[in-house]
Each structure stands twice: as C-alpha cells, then as structure tokens.
C-alpha positions as CSV (number, residue, x, y, z in Angstrom):
1,A,-16.8,17.2,-32.8
2,L,-14.1,19.1,-31.1
3,R,-16.1,19.5,-27.9
4,R,-16.7,15.7,-27.8
5,E,-13.0,15.0,-28.3
6,F,-12.2,17.5,-25.5
7,S,-14.5,15.8,-23.0
8,Q,-13.1,12.4,-23.9
9,A,-9.5,13.7,-23.5
10,R,-10.5,15.2,-20.1
11,S,-12.0,11.9,-18.9
12,F,-8.8,10.1,-20.0
13,S,-6.6,12.7,-18.2
14,I,-8.6,12.4,-15.0
15,A,-8.4,8.5,-15.1
16,Q,-4.6,8.7,-15.7
17,A,-4.2,11.1,-12.7
18,Q,-6.2,8.7,-10.4
19,I,-4.1,5.7,-11.4
20,L,-0.9,7.7,-10.8
21,R,-2.1,8.8,-7.4
22,A,-3.1,5.2,-6.5
23,H,0.4,3.9,-7.5
24,D,2.0,6.7,-5.5
25,E,-0.1,5.9,-2.4
26,I,0.9,2.2,-2.6
27,K,4.5,3.1,-3.0
28,M,4.4,5.5,0.0
29,A,2.5,2.9,2.2
30,T,5.1,0.2,1.6
31,S,7.3,-0.4,4.7
32,R,11.0,-0.6,4.1
33,L,12.6,-2.5,6.9
34,R,16.3,-3.4,7.3
35,L,18.6,-4.9,9.9
36,R,20.8,-2.8,12.1
37,E,24.3,-3.0,10.8
38,T,26.2,-2.0,14.0
39,K,25.2,-1.9,17.7
40,D,25.9,1.9,17.7
41,E,23.4,2.6,14.9
42,V,20.5,4.8,16.0
43,S,17.3,2.9,16.4
44,T,14.5,4.1,14.2
45,I,11.2,2.5,13.3
46,D,12.5,1.0,10.1
47,V,15.7,-0.4,11.6
48,L,15.4,-3.8,13.4
49,S,17.9,-5.6,15.5
50,P,18.3,-9.4,14.9
51,E,16.4,-10.0,18.2
52,E,13.4,-8.0,17.0
53,L,13.2,-9.8,13.6
54,I,11.1,-12.8,14.7
55,S,8.6,-10.8,16.6
56,S,8.3,-8.3,13.8
57,N,7.9,-11.0,11.3
58,M,5.0,-12.6,13.3
59,H,3.4,-9.2,13.8
60,F,3.5,-8.2,10.1
61,S,2.4,-11.7,9.0
62,S,-0.7,-11.6,11.3
63,E,-1.4,-8.0,10.1
64,K,-1.2,-9.1,6.5
65,F,-3.7,-12.0,7.0
66,M,-6.1,-9.8,8.9
67,S,-5.9,-7.2,6.1
68,L,-6.5,-9.9,3.5
69,S,-9.6,-11.2,5.2
70,M,-10.9,-7.6,5.6
71,L,-10.3,-7.0,1.9
72,S,-12.1,-10.2,1.0
73,R,-15.1,-9.1,3.2
74,V,-15.2,-5.7,1.6
75,K,-15.0,-7.2,-1.9
76,G,-18.0,-9.4,-1.0
77,H,-20.0,-6.4,0.1
78,L,-19.1,-4.6,-3.1
79,R,-20.1,-7.6,-5.2
80,Y,-23.4,-7.7,-3.3
81,L,-24.1,-4.0,-3.8
82,K,-23.4,-4.2,-7.5
C-alpha cells in the first residue's frame, strides 16, 4: 500500500513540476515593451520611441495572428492523431 502511495505521490510531483516549468516559460517569453521617457535614454530592444510604436504594433499584431493560425493547424493535427 505504501509503495502504491509513493508512486502516486511521485506522479503528482512530476506533474506539478511540469506545470510550474510551463508557467515559468510563458512568463519568460512575454515581451515587456515600454515607451522611451527621454530622448537621451539608451535604446534597447524593449524601449520604443513614439515613432516606432505604430510599426511595432503592426509587426507584433501580424506575428500574433500567424502564431494563432499555426497553433490552430497544430491542434488540428493533434486531434487527427488522437
């Protein structure tokens, strides 16, 4: 009985760890963009000037829709394989 309980606890622990890693991966993959506050501020990849805002918005919107269509396709393949 104790052996069965240990295997169930181990399976539960592995599932919890996988969920935690998935949440961490999503959090790390999220882009954090902000507007440049002053003209003297150093330009980095996550700091946008007001002039770059429209083009970046269009770029990320198109990337989002391409990713959603790819996700839909992959889900369809997965449903077919199941």
